[in-house]
All heavy atoms as a GROMACS GRO file, in nm:
protein
  590
    1VAL      N    1  -0.489  -0.364  -4.234
    1VAL     CA    2  -0.582  -0.344  -4.341
    1VAL      C    3  -0.503  -0.348  -4.471
    1VAL      O    4  -0.401  -0.281  -4.486
    1VAL     CB    5  -0.655  -0.213  -4.327
    1VAL    CG1    6  -0.747  -0.186  -4.439
    1VAL    CG2    7  -0.726  -0.206  -4.195
    2THR      N    8  -0.553  -0.422  -4.566
    2THR     CA    9  -0.489  -0.432  -4.700
    2THR      C   10  -0.574  -0.356  -4.800
    2THR      O   11  -0.695  -0.369  -4.804
    2THR     CB   12  -0.480  -0.580  -4.742
    2THR    OG1   13  -0.412  -0.652  -4.640
    2THR    CG2   14  -0.405  -0.592  -4.873
    3ILE      N   15  -0.505  -0.272  -4.881
    3ILE     CA   16  -0.575  -0.188  -4.976
    3ILE      C   17  -0.510  -0.214  -5.112
    3ILE      O   18  -0.386  -0.222  -5.122
    3ILE     CB   19  -0.564  -0.040  -4.942
    3ILE    CG1   20  -0.634  -0.017  -4.808
    3ILE    CG2   21  -0.626   0.047  -5.049
    3ILE    CD1   22  -0.620   0.125  -4.756
    4ALA      N   23  -0.588  -0.224  -5.216
    4ALA     CA   24  -0.538  -0.244  -5.352
    4ALA      C   25  -0.459  -0.122  -5.397
    4ALA      O   26  -0.498  -0.007  -5.364
    4ALA     CB   27  -0.651  -0.274  -5.450
    5GLY      N   28  -0.349  -0.143  -5.464
    5GLY     CA   29  -0.259  -0.032  -5.505
    5GLY      C   30  -0.325   0.062  -5.607
    5GLY      O   31  -0.282   0.176  -5.619
    6ASP      N   32  -0.422   0.018  -5.681
    6ASP     CA   33  -0.479   0.099  -5.790
    6ASP      C   34  -0.609   0.170  -5.746
    6ASP      O   35  -0.671   0.235  -5.826
    6ASP     CB   36  -0.502   0.016  -5.914
    6ASP     CG   37  -0.594  -0.103  -5.891
    6ASP    OD1   38  -0.620  -0.134  -5.771
    6ASP    OD2   39  -0.640  -0.166  -5.987
    7SER      N   40  -0.648   0.156  -5.621
    7SER     CA   41  -0.771   0.220  -5.575
    7SER      C   42  -0.749   0.363  -5.533
    7SER      O   43  -0.633   0.408  -5.516
    7SER     CB   44  -0.834   0.141  -5.458
    7SER     OG   45  -0.752   0.156  -5.345
    8GLU      N   46  -0.855   0.439  -5.517
    8GLU     CA   47  -0.841   0.580  -5.476
    8GLU      C   48  -0.800   0.589  -5.328
    8GLU      O   49  -0.734   0.684  -5.288
    8GLU     CB   50  -0.977   0.653  -5.497
    8GLU     CG   51  -1.010   0.673  -5.640
    8GLU     CD   52  -1.137   0.752  -5.661
    8GLU    OE1   53  -1.178   0.823  -5.564
    8GLU    OE2   54  -1.199   0.746  -5.766
    9GLU      N   55  -0.843   0.494  -5.249
    9GLU     CA   56  -0.803   0.492  -5.108
    9GLU      C   57  -0.650   0.474  -5.094
    9GLU      O   58  -0.595   0.519  -4.996
    9GLU     CB   59  -0.876   0.379  -5.035
    9GLU     CG   60  -1.021   0.408  -5.006
    9GLU     CD   61  -1.082   0.294  -4.926
    9GLU    OE1   62  -1.040   0.281  -4.808
    9GLU    OE2   63  -1.168   0.224  -4.979
   10ALA      N   64  -0.587   0.405  -5.184
   10ALA     CA   65  -0.446   0.380  -5.177
   10ALA      C   66  -0.366   0.509  -5.177
   10ALA      O   67  -0.268   0.525  -5.105
   10ALA     CB   68  -0.398   0.289  -5.289
   11LYS      N   69  -0.412   0.608  -5.255
   11LYS     CA   70  -0.343   0.741  -5.258
   11LYS      C   71  -0.354   0.809  -5.124
   11LYS      O   72  -0.257   0.870  -5.075
   11LYS     CB   73  -0.402   0.827  -5.367
   11LYS     CG   74  -0.377   0.772  -5.507
   11LYS     CD   75  -0.440   0.860  -5.613
   11LYS     CE   76  -0.419   0.799  -5.753
   11LYS     NZ   77  -0.488   0.873  -5.854
   12VAL      N   78  -0.469   0.799  -5.059
   12VAL     CA   79  -0.488   0.862  -4.929
   12VAL      C   80  -0.405   0.796  -4.826
   12VAL      O   81  -0.337   0.860  -4.741
   12VAL     CB   82  -0.641   0.858  -4.888
   12VAL    CG1   83  -0.661   0.910  -4.748
   12VAL    CG2   84  -0.726   0.934  -4.988
   13VAL      N   85  -0.400   0.663  -4.828
   13VAL     CA   86  -0.320   0.585  -4.731
   13VAL      C   87  -0.170   0.609  -4.752
   13VAL      O   88  -0.094   0.627  -4.657
   13VAL     CB   89  -0.354   0.436  -4.742
   13VAL    CG1   90  -0.258   0.351  -4.658
   13VAL    CG2   91  -0.496   0.411  -4.700
   14GLU      N   92  -0.126   0.619  -4.876
   14GLU     CA   93   0.013   0.645  -4.905
   14GLU      C   94   0.055   0.786  -4.859
   14GLU      O   95   0.161   0.803  -4.802
   14GLU     CB   96   0.041   0.631  -5.055
   14GLU     CG   97   0.046   0.486  -5.101
   14GLU     CD   98   0.066   0.476  -5.253
   14GLU    OE1   99   0.096   0.581  -5.316
   14GLU    OE2  100   0.057   0.363  -5.303
   15ALA      N  101  -0.036   0.882  -4.871
   15ALA     CA  102  -0.009   1.020  -4.824
   15ALA      C  103   0.002   1.019  -4.671
   15ALA      O  104   0.089   1.084  -4.612
   15ALA     CB  105  -0.116   1.113  -4.871
   16ALA      N  106  -0.091   0.947  -4.606
   16ALA     CA  107  -0.086   0.941  -4.460
   16ALA      C  108   0.040   0.872  -4.410
   16ALA      O  109   0.103   0.914  -4.311
   16ALA     CB  110  -0.212   0.867  -4.407
   17ASN      N  111   0.080   0.766  -4.482
   17ASN     CA  112   0.204   0.694  -4.443
   17ASN      C  113   0.326   0.782  -4.462
   17ASN      O  114   0.420   0.779  -4.380
   17ASN     CB  115   0.220   0.564  -4.525
   17ASN     CG  116   0.120   0.458  -4.480
   17ASN    OD1  117   0.065   0.464  -4.370
   17ASN    ND2  118   0.102   0.357  -4.564
   18LYS      N  119   0.326   0.863  -4.566
   18LYS     CA  120   0.439   0.953  -4.591
   18LYS      C  121   0.449   1.058  -4.483
   18LYS      O  122   0.554   1.090  -4.434
   18LYS     CB  123   0.420   1.017  -4.729
   18LYS     CG  124   0.540   1.095  -4.775
   18LYS     CD  125   0.524   1.141  -4.918
   18LYS     CE  126   0.650   1.206  -4.967
   18LYS     NZ  127   0.641   1.250  -5.106
   19ARG      N  128   0.330   1.117  -4.442
   19ARG     CA  129   0.328   1.214  -4.331
   19ARG      C  130   0.376   1.152  -4.203
   19ARG      O  131   0.452   1.208  -4.124
   19ARG     CB  132   0.189   1.270  -4.312
   19ARG     CG  133   0.148   1.368  -4.418
   19ARG     CD  134   0.019   1.444  -4.377
   19ARG     NE  135  -0.088   1.360  -4.327
   19ARG     CZ  136  -0.184   1.309  -4.402
   19ARG    NH1  137  -0.188   1.330  -4.529
   19ARG    NH2  138  -0.280   1.235  -4.345
   20TYR      N  139   0.337   1.027  -4.180
   20TYR     CA  140   0.379   0.955  -4.056
   20TYR      C  141   0.532   0.929  -4.057
   20TYR      O  142   0.596   0.945  -3.955
   20TYR     CB  143   0.302   0.823  -4.043
   20TYR     CG  144   0.334   0.747  -3.918
   20TYR    CD1  145   0.297   0.792  -3.791
   20TYR    CD2  146   0.407   0.627  -3.921
   20TYR    CE1  147   0.323   0.723  -3.674
   20TYR    CE2  148   0.437   0.558  -3.807
   20TYR     CZ  149   0.396   0.607  -3.687
   20TYR     OH  150   0.426   0.537  -3.572
   21THR      N  151   0.584   0.890  -4.171
   21THR     CA  152   0.729   0.870  -4.183
   21THR      C  153   0.805   1.000  -4.158
   21THR      O  154   0.908   1.001  -4.086
   21THR     CB  155   0.764   0.815  -4.322
   21THR    OG1  156   0.690   0.699  -4.347
   21THR    CG2  157   0.910   0.785  -4.336
   22GLN      N  158   0.752   1.113  -4.206
   22GLN     CA  159   0.819   1.241  -4.180
   22GLN      C  160   0.807   1.279  -4.032
   22GLN      O  161   0.903   1.333  -3.979
   22GLN     CB  162   0.753   1.351  -4.267
   22GLN     CG  163   0.784   1.340  -4.415
   22GLN     CD  164   0.706   1.437  -4.501
   22GLN    OE1  165   0.615   1.505  -4.449
   22GLN    NE2  166   0.737   1.448  -4.628
   23LEU      N  167   0.696   1.250  -3.972
   23LEU     CA  168   0.678   1.277  -3.829
   23LEU      C  169   0.779   1.196  -3.744
   23LEU      O  170   0.840   1.250  -3.651
   23LEU     CB  171   0.536   1.245  -3.786
   23LEU     CG  172   0.506   1.257  -3.637
   23LEU    CD1  173   0.510   1.403  -3.594
   23LEU    CD2  174   0.372   1.193  -3.602
   24LEU      N  175   0.798   1.070  -3.780
   24LEU     CA  176   0.894   0.988  -3.707
   24LEU      C  177   1.039   1.040  -3.728
   24LEU      O  178   1.116   1.037  -3.631
   24LEU     CB  179   0.887   0.841  -3.756
   24LEU     CG  180   0.761   0.766  -3.714
   24LEU    CD1  181   0.767   0.624  -3.769
   24LEU    CD2  182   0.746   0.764  -3.562
   25ALA      N  183   1.071   1.086  -3.844
   25ALA     CA  184   1.204   1.143  -3.869
   25ALA      C  185   1.225   1.269  -3.786
   25ALA      O  186   1.334   1.292  -3.731
   25ALA     CB  187   1.223   1.170  -4.017
   26GLN      N  188   1.126   1.353  -3.780
   26GLN     CA  189   1.137   1.477  -3.697
   26GLN      C  190   1.148   1.443  -3.552
   26GLN      O  191   1.222   1.506  -3.478
   26GLN     CB  192   1.019   1.568  -3.725
   26GLN     CG  193   1.016   1.630  -3.861
   26GLN     CD  194   0.885   1.708  -3.884
   26GLN    OE1  195   0.791   1.706  -3.804
   26GLN    NE2  196   0.877   1.772  -4.000
   27ARG      N  197   1.072   1.347  -3.507
   27ARG     CA  198   1.070   1.310  -3.364
   27ARG      C  199   1.206   1.252  -3.325
   27ARG      O  200   1.258   1.282  -3.218
   27ARG     CB  201   0.961   1.210  -3.334
   27ARG     CG  202   0.963   1.159  -3.193
   27ARG     CD  203   0.858   1.059  -3.171
   27ARG     NE  204   0.761   1.118  -3.081
   27ARG     CZ  205   0.648   1.058  -3.044
   27ARG    NH1  206   0.619   0.942  -3.092
   27ARG    NH2  207   0.568   1.116  -2.961
   28ALA      N  208   1.264   1.169  -3.409
   28ALA     CA  209   1.396   1.111  -3.380
   28ALA      C  210   1.501   1.219  -3.365
   28ALA      O  211   1.592   1.207  -3.284
   28ALA     CB  212   1.433   1.011  -3.489
   29ALA      N  213   1.490   1.326  -3.445
   29ALA     CA  214   1.587   1.432  -3.438
   29ALA      C  215   1.570   1.519  -3.311
   29ALA      O  216   1.669   1.575  -3.260
   29ALA     CB  217   1.577   1.523  -3.560
   30THR      N  218   1.450   1.529  -3.259
   30THR     CA  219   1.426   1.616  -3.140
   30THR      C  220   1.437   1.540  -3.011
   30THR      O  221   1.447   1.605  -2.905
   30THR     CB  222   1.287   1.681  -3.152
   30THR    OG1  223   1.188   1.580  -3.154
   30THR    CG2  224   1.278   1.772  -3.272
   31ASP      N  225   1.433   1.411  -3.008
   31ASP     CA  226   1.437   1.337  -2.883
   31ASP      C  227   1.574   1.343  -2.819
   31ASP      O  228   1.585   1.344  -2.696
   31ASP     CB  229   1.397   1.189  -2.904
   31ASP     CG  230   1.248   1.173  -2.912
   31ASP    OD1  231   1.174   1.268  -2.876
   31ASP    OD2  232   1.201   1.068  -2.957
   32ARG      N  233   1.679   1.340  -2.898
   32ARG     CA  234   1.820   1.349  -2.850
   32ARG      C  235   1.853   1.239  -2.750
   32ARG      O  236   1.914   1.262  -2.649
   32ARG     CB  237   1.846   1.486  -2.789
   32ARG     CG  238   1.833   1.599  -2.885
   32ARG     CD  239   1.873   1.728  -2.823
   32ARG     NE  240   1.852   1.836  -2.921
   32ARG     CZ  241   1.839   1.961  -2.890
   32ARG    NH1  242   1.849   2.000  -2.764
   32ARG    NH2  243   1.820   2.050  -2.982
   33TYR      N  244   1.809   1.120  -2.779
   33TYR     CA  245   1.844   1.009  -2.698
   33TYR      C  246   1.986   0.964  -2.732
   33TYR      O  247   2.030   0.973  -2.844
   33TYR     CB  248   1.754   0.886  -2.721
   33TYR     CG  249   1.612   0.904  -2.666
   33TYR    CD1  250   1.504   0.903  -2.746
   33TYR    CD2  251   1.594   0.922  -2.529
   33TYR    CE1  252   1.377   0.919  -2.694
   33TYR    CE2  253   1.470   0.943  -2.474
   33TYR     CZ  254   1.362   0.941  -2.559
   33TYR     OH  255   1.235   0.954  -2.505
   34THR      N  256   2.058   0.916  -2.632
   34THR     CA  257   2.192   0.863  -2.657
   34THR      C  258   2.188   0.714  -2.630
   34THR      O  259   2.118   0.666  -2.542
   34THR     CB  260   2.299   0.925  -2.563
   34THR    OG1  261   2.259   0.904  -2.429
   34THR    CG2  262   2.312   1.075  -2.592
   35ASP      N  263   2.263   0.641  -2.708
   35ASP     CA  264   2.263   0.497  -2.699
   35ASP      C  265   2.384   0.451  -2.617
   35ASP      O  266   2.484   0.413  -2.673
   35ASP     CB  267   2.267   0.433  -2.836
   35ASP     CG  268   2.243   0.286  -2.834
   35ASP    OD1  269   2.189   0.238  -2.734
   35ASP    OD2  270   2.280   0.217  -2.930
   36GLN      N  271   2.372   0.461  -2.485
   36GLN     CA  272   2.481   0.417  -2.394
   36GLN      C  273   2.420   0.380  -2.260
   36GLN      O  274   2.311   0.425  -2.225
   36GLN     CB  275   2.584   0.529  -2.380
   36GLN     CG  276   2.532   0.660  -2.327
   36GLN     CD  277   2.638   0.764  -2.320
   36GLN    OE1  278   2.744   0.736  -2.265
   36GLN    NE2  279   2.614   0.884  -2.373
   37GLU      N  280   2.493   0.299  -2.191
   37GLU     CA  281   2.443   0.254  -2.061
   37GLU      C  282   2.478   0.351  -1.952
   37GLU      O  283   2.584   0.412  -1.953
   37GLU     CB  284   2.508   0.118  -2.028
   37GLU     CG  285   2.468   0.009  -2.124
   37GLU     CD  286   2.533  -0.121  -2.090
   37GLU    OE1  287   2.593  -0.133  -1.982
   37GLU    OE2  288   2.525  -0.216  -2.171
   38VAL      N  289   2.386   0.370  -1.859
   38VAL     CA  290   2.407   0.459  -1.745
   38VAL      C  291   2.347   0.391  -1.624
   38VAL      O  292   2.257   0.310  -1.629
   38VAL     CB  293   2.340   0.594  -1.763
   38VAL    CG1  294   2.405   0.676  -1.875
   38VAL    CG2  295   2.193   0.586  -1.787
   39GLN      N  296   2.403   0.424  -1.509
   39GLN     CA  297   2.350   0.374  -1.382
   39GLN      C  298   2.279   0.490  -1.313
   39GLN      O  299   2.340   0.588  -1.279
   39GLN     CB  300   2.462   0.319  -1.296
   39GLN     CG  301   2.410   0.255  -1.169
   39GLN     CD  302   2.520   0.192  -1.089
   39GLN    OE1  303   2.636   0.197  -1.128
   39GLN    NE2  304   2.486   0.134  -0.977
   40THR      N  305   2.147   0.477  -1.295
   40THR     CA  306   2.070   0.586  -1.239
   40THR      C  307   2.031   0.560  -1.093
   40THR      O  308   1.953   0.635  -1.039
   40THR     CB  309   1.943   0.607  -1.320
   40THR    OG1  310   1.869   0.484  -1.323
   40THR    CG2  311   1.975   0.652  -1.461
   41LEU      N  312   2.086   0.457  -1.032
   41LEU     CA  313   2.053   0.428  -0.896
   41LEU      C  314   2.130   0.518  -0.800
   41LEU      O  315   2.255   0.509  -0.797
   41LEU     CB  316   2.082   0.279  -0.866
   41LEU     CG  317   2.054   0.232  -0.722
   41LEU    CD1  318   1.905   0.241  -0.695
   41LEU    CD2  319   2.106   0.093  -0.700
   42ASN      N  320   2.061   0.601  -0.730
   42ASN     CA  321   2.126   0.689  -0.632
   42ASN      C  322   2.094   0.636  -0.493
   42ASN      O  323   1.977   0.632  -0.452
   42ASN     CB  324   2.072   0.832  -0.644
   42ASN     CG  325   2.107   0.892  -0.777
   42ASN    OD1  326   2.213   0.864  -0.830
   42ASN    ND2  327   2.018   0.975  -0.830
   43PRO      N  328   2.196   0.596  -0.416
   43PRO     CA  329   2.168   0.541  -0.283
   43PRO      C  330   2.112   0.654  -0.190
   43PRO      O  331   2.150   0.770  -0.203
   43PRO     CB  332   2.306   0.495  -0.235
   43PRO     CG  333   2.404   0.573  -0.314
   43PRO     CD  334   2.339   0.600  -0.445
   44LEU      N  335   2.020   0.614  -0.108
   44LEU     CA  336   1.959   0.709  -0.015
   44LEU      C  337   2.059   0.746   0.096
   44LEU      O  338   2.126   0.657   0.151
   44LEU     CB  339   1.834   0.651   0.049
   44LEU     CG  340   1.723   0.618  -0.050
   44LEU    CD1  341   1.605   0.549   0.022
   44LEU    CD2  342   1.674   0.743  -0.122
   45LYS      N  343   2.069   0.868   0.126
   45LYS     CA  344   2.161   0.915   0.232
   45LYS      C  345   2.081   0.955   0.353
   45LYS      O  346   1.978   1.020   0.341
   45LYS     CB  347   2.245   1.032   0.181
   45LYS     CG  348   2.328   0.993   0.061
   45LYS     CD  349   2.437   1.089   0.035
   45LYS     CE  350   2.513   1.038  -0.085
   45LYS     NZ  351   2.644   1.073  -0.089
   46LYS      N  352   2.130   0.913   0.468
   46LYS     CA  353   2.060   0.947   0.591
   46LYS      C  354   2.094   1.086   0.637
   46LYS      O  355   2.204   1.134   0.614
   46LYS     CB  356   2.100   0.848   0.700
   46LYS     CG  357   2.055   0.708   0.676
   46LYS     CD  358   2.099   0.620   0.790
   46LYS     CE  359   2.055   0.477   0.769
   46LYS     NZ  360   2.098   0.394   0.880
   47ALA      N  361   2.002   1.150   0.703
   47ALA     CA  362   2.029   1.278   0.763
   47ALA      C  363   2.116   1.254   0.886
   47ALA      O  364   2.119   1.148   0.945
   47ALA     CB  365   1.898   1.347   0.800
   48ARG      N  366   2.190   1.353   0.924
   48ARG     CA  367   2.280   1.342   1.038
   48ARG      C  368   2.208   1.301   1.166
   48ARG      O  369   2.260   1.233   1.251
   48ARG     CB  370   2.354   1.473   1.058
   48ARG     CG  371   2.458   1.468   1.170
   48ARG     CD  372   2.534   1.591   1.174
   48ARG     NE  373   2.645   1.577   1.078
   48ARG     CZ  374   2.757   1.640   1.088
   48ARG    NH1  375   2.775   1.728   1.180
   48ARG    NH2  376   2.852   1.622   0.999
   49GLU      N  377   2.084   1.347   1.183
   49GLU     CA  378   2.009   1.320   1.305
   49GLU      C  379   1.975   1.170   1.321
   49GLU      O  380   1.956   1.129   1.434
   49GLU     CB  381   1.881   1.400   1.308
   49GLU     CG  382   1.899   1.548   1.312
   49GLU     CD  383   1.924   1.612   1.174
   49GLU    OE1  384   1.872   1.556   1.076
   49GLU    OE2  385   1.993   1.713   1.169
   50VAL      N  386   1.967   1.096   1.216
   50VAL     CA  387   1.928   0.955   1.229
   50VAL      C  388   2.043   0.863   1.225
   50VAL      O  389   2.027   0.742   1.244
   50VAL     CB  390   1.825   0.918   1.118
   50VAL    CG1  391   1.698   0.999   1.130
   50VAL    CG2  392   1.885   0.930   0.981
   51GLN      N  393   2.162   0.910   1.198
   51GLN     CA  394   2.279   0.823   1.198
   51GLN      C  395   2.319   0.791   1.342
   51GLN      O  396   2.304   0.872   1.431
   51GLN     CB  397   2.394   0.887   1.122
   51GLN     CG  398   2.371   0.897   0.976
   51GLN     CD  399   2.489   0.957   0.902
   51GLN    OE1  400   2.572   1.021   0.963
   51GLN    NE2  401   2.493   0.945   0.772
   52SER      N  402   2.372   0.672   1.363
   52SER     CA  403   2.418   0.633   1.496
   52SER      C  404   2.555   0.569   1.482
   52SER      O  405   2.595   0.528   1.372
   52SER     CB  406   2.318   0.534   1.558
   52SER     OG  407   2.315   0.415   1.483
   53SER      N  408   2.623   0.559   1.592
   53SER     CA  409   2.753   0.497   1.589
   53SER      C  410   2.737   0.348   1.577
   53SER      O  411   2.631   0.289   1.605
   53SER     CB  412   2.833   0.534   1.716
   53SER     OG  413   2.761   0.489   1.831
   54ILE      N  414   2.843   0.280   1.541
   54ILE     CA  415   2.841   0.135   1.526
   54ILE      C  416   2.828   0.070   1.663
   54ILE      O  417   2.900   0.105   1.755
   54ILE     CB  418   2.968   0.087   1.454
   54ILE    CG1  419   2.974   0.147   1.314
   54ILE    CG2  420   2.975  -0.063   1.447
   54ILE    CD1  421   3.100   0.118   1.242
   55LEU      N  422   2.736  -0.022   1.678
   55LEU     CA  423   2.713  -0.091   1.801
   55LEU      C  424   2.816  -0.205   1.818
   55LEU      O  425   2.842  -0.277   1.725
   55LEU     CB  426   2.573  -0.149   1.807
   55LEU     CG  427   2.460  -0.048   1.795
   55LEU    CD1  428   2.327  -0.121   1.787
   55LEU    CD2  429   2.460   0.048   1.912
   56ALA      N  430   2.869  -0.212   1.941
   56ALA     CA  431   2.964  -0.320   1.969
   56ALA      C  432   2.888  -0.451   1.992
   56ALA      O  433   2.792  -0.454   2.064
   56ALA     CB  434   3.046  -0.284   2.092
   57THR      N  435   2.931  -0.555   1.928
   57THR     CA  436   2.867  -0.684   1.946
   57THR      C  437   2.970  -0.789   1.986
   57THR      O  438   3.091  -0.770   1.961
   57THR     CB  439   2.800  -0.729   1.814
   57THR    OG1  440   2.895  -0.742   1.715
   57THR    CG2  441   2.692  -0.632   1.773
   58SER      N  442   2.926  -0.891   2.045
   58SER     CA  443   3.012  -1.003   2.082
   58SER      C  444   2.932  -1.133   2.066
   58SER      O  445   2.812  -1.132   2.073
   58SER     CB  446   3.065  -0.987   2.227
   58SER     OG  447   2.961  -0.994   2.316
   59SER      N  448   3.004  -1.238   2.047
   59SER     CA  449   2.935  -1.367   2.034
   59SER      C  450   2.984  -1.463   2.142
   59SER      O  451   3.098  -1.458   2.180
   59SER     CB  452   2.954  -1.428   1.897
   59SER     OG  453   3.091  -1.449   1.874
   60THR      N  454   2.895  -1.542   2.192
   60THR     CA  455   2.930  -1.641   2.296
   60THR      C  456   2.879  -1.777   2.251
   60THR      O  457   2.792  -1.788   2.165
   60THR     CB  458   2.865  -1.606   2.432
   60THR    OG1  459   2.722  -1.598   2.413
   60THR    CG2  460   2.915  -1.472   2.482
   61GLY      N  461   2.934  -1.880   2.307
   61GLY     CA  462   2.891  -2.015   2.271
   61GLY      C  463   2.895  -2.105   2.392
   61GLY      O  464   2.951  -2.075   2.496
   62CYS      N  465   2.830  -2.219   2.380
   62CYS     CA  466   2.823  -2.314   2.486
   62CYS      C  467   2.821  -2.454   2.424
   62CYS      O  468   2.763  -2.474   2.319
   62CYS     CB  469   2.697  -2.294   2.568
   62CYS     SG  470   2.676  -2.408   2.703
   63GLN      N  471   2.889  -2.548   2.488
   63GLN     CA  472   2.889  -2.685   2.434
   63GLN      C  473   2.860  -2.780   2.548
   63GLN      O  474   2.917  -2.764   2.657
   63GLN     CB  475   3.024  -2.712   2.371
   63GLN     CG  476   3.031  -2.849   2.309
   63GLN     CD  477   3.167  -2.876   2.240
   63GLN    OE1  478   3.247  -2.782   2.226
   63GLN    NE2  479   3.185  -2.996   2.195
   64ALA      N  480   2.775  -2.876   2.526
   64ALA     CA  481   2.744  -2.975   2.628
   64ALA      C  482   2.726  -3.113   2.562
   64ALA      O  483   2.663  -3.122   2.458
   64ALA     CB  484   2.615  -2.938   2.702
   65ALA      N  485   2.787  -3.213   2.625
   65ALA     CA  486   2.772  -3.351   2.574
   65ALA      C  487   2.650  -3.411   2.634
   65ALA      O  488   2.594  -3.365   2.735
   65ALA     CB  489   2.897  -3.428   2.607
   66ALA      N  490   2.604  -3.519   2.576
   66ALA     CA  491   2.484  -3.589   2.626
   66ALA      C  492   2.505  -3.637   2.766
   66ALA      O  493   2.415  -3.631   2.849
   66ALA     CB  494   2.451  -3.704   2.532
   67TRP      N  495   2.626  -3.689   2.795
   67TRP     CA  496   2.649  -3.742   2.933
   67TRP      C  497   2.650  -3.628   3.035
   67TRP      O  498   2.609  -3.644   3.147
   67TRP     CB  499   2.782  -3.820   2.937
   67TRP     CG  500   2.901  -3.739   2.899
   67TRP    CD1  501   2.955  -3.733   2.772
   67TRP    CD2  502   2.980  -3.654   2.983
   67TRP    NE1  503   3.064  -3.648   2.773
   67TRP    CE2  504   3.081  -3.599   2.902
   67TRP    CE3  505   2.977  -3.618   3.117
   67TRP    CZ2  506   3.176  -3.512   2.950
   67TRP    CZ3  507   3.071  -3.532   3.166
   67TRP    CH2  508   3.171  -3.479   3.082
   68ASP      N  509   2.697  -3.506   2.993
   68ASP     CA  510   2.697  -3.392   3.084
   68ASP      C  511   2.553  -3.348   3.118
   68ASP      O  512   2.522  -3.316   3.232
   68ASP     CB  513   2.775  -3.279   3.018
   68ASP     CG  514   2.807  -3.167   3.120
   68ASP    OD1  515   2.801  -3.189   3.239
   68ASP    OD2  516   2.843  -3.058   3.070
   69ILE      N  517   2.467  -3.351   3.017
   69ILE     CA  518   2.326  -3.311   3.038
   69ILE      C  519   2.261  -3.414   3.127
   69ILE      O  520   2.186  -3.380   3.222
   69ILE     CB  521   2.253  -3.301   2.904
   69ILE    CG1  522   2.313  -3.183   2.823
   69ILE    CG2  523   2.104  -3.280   2.924
   69ILE    CD1  524   2.263  -3.174   2.682
   70ALA      N  525   2.287  -3.544   3.108
   70ALA     CA  526   2.228  -3.650   3.186
   70ALA      C  527   2.275  -3.640   3.330
   70ALA      O  528   2.195  -3.653   3.427
   70ALA     CB  529   2.261  -3.784   3.130
   71ASP      N  530   2.406  -3.612   3.354
   71ASP     CA  531   2.457  -3.596   3.492
   71ASP      C  532   2.393  -3.477   3.560
   71ASP      O  533   2.359  -3.486   3.680
   71ASP     CB  534   2.609  -3.582   3.489
   71ASP     CG  535   2.680  -3.713   3.457
   71ASP    OD1  536   2.616  -3.819   3.453
   71ASP    OD2  537   2.801  -3.710   3.426
   72SER      N  538   2.375  -3.367   3.490
   72SER     CA  539   2.315  -3.246   3.548
   72SER      C  540   2.172  -3.271   3.583
   72SER      O  541   2.124  -3.228   3.692
   72SER     CB  542   2.327  -3.130   3.451
   72SER     OG  543   2.461  -3.093   3.429
   73HIS      N  544   2.102  -3.342   3.500
   73HIS     CA  545   1.962  -3.375   3.527
   73HIS      C  546   1.947  -3.469   3.648
   73HIS      O  547   1.860  -3.452   3.732
   73HIS     CB  548   1.899  -3.439   3.405
   73HIS     CG  549   1.752  -3.466   3.414
   73HIS    ND1  550   1.660  -3.367   3.444
   73HIS    CD2  551   1.678  -3.581   3.398
   73HIS    CE1  552   1.538  -3.420   3.450
   73HIS    NE2  553   1.550  -3.550   3.421
   74THR      N  554   2.039  -3.566   3.658
   74THR     CA  555   2.040  -3.657   3.772
   74THR      C  556   2.070  -3.580   3.902
   74THR      O  557   2.011  -3.608   4.009
   74THR     CB  558   2.144  -3.769   3.752
   74THR    OG1  559   2.113  -3.833   3.630
   74THR    CG2  560   2.136  -3.872   3.864
   75ALA      N  561   2.160  -3.483   3.896
   75ALA     CA  562   2.200  -3.406   4.014
   75ALA      C  563   2.079  -3.320   4.062
   75ALA      O  564   2.062  -3.300   4.182
   75ALA     CB  565   2.317  -3.322   3.984
   76LEU      N  566   1.999  -3.272   3.969
   76LEU     CA  567   1.884  -3.191   4.008
   76LEU      C  568   1.777  -3.276   4.075
   76LEU      O  569   1.703  -3.228   4.162
   76LEU     CB  570   1.828  -3.120   3.887
   76LEU     CG  571   1.906  -3.003   3.831
   76LEU    CD1  572   1.842  -2.954   3.701
   76LEU    CD2  573   1.917  -2.893   3.929
   77GLU      N  574   1.765  -3.406   4.040
   77GLU     CA  575   1.666  -3.493   4.094
   77GLU      C  576   1.701  -3.537   4.237
   77GLU      O  577   1.615  -3.572   4.315
   77GLU     CB  578   1.644  -3.614   4.005
   77GLU     CG  579   1.572  -3.583   3.877
   77GLU     CD  580   1.555  -3.708   3.790
   77GLU    OE1  581   1.605  -3.814   3.825
   77GLU    OE2  582   1.488  -3.692   3.684
   78ASP      N  583   1.829  -3.537   4.267
   78ASP     CA  584   1.874  -3.582   4.402
   78ASP      C  585   1.848  -3.483   4.507
   78ASP      O  586   1.817  -3.390   4.534
   78ASP     CB  587   2.021  -3.615   4.400
   78ASP     CG  588   2.048  -3.741   4.320
   78ASP    OD1  589   1.954  -3.818   4.298
   78ASP    OD2  590   2.161  -3.757   4.276
   0.00000   0.00000   0.00000
């Protein structure tokens, strides 16, 4: 909203703006924010009852050539 500087409403608006500026200054002093980075991520910790020991794993593999598969298939048909 634009108000002419010489109108009566301008005095009311200027007073309200001055109060608002004072309110912002007071609020900035009471907020006590600090301007620094922080990490607020807290990892979840399990209760002792749900923890388990590490499971042993192993990996296996198999390799077959096309001729080996064909020979095995032929042997099954005989």
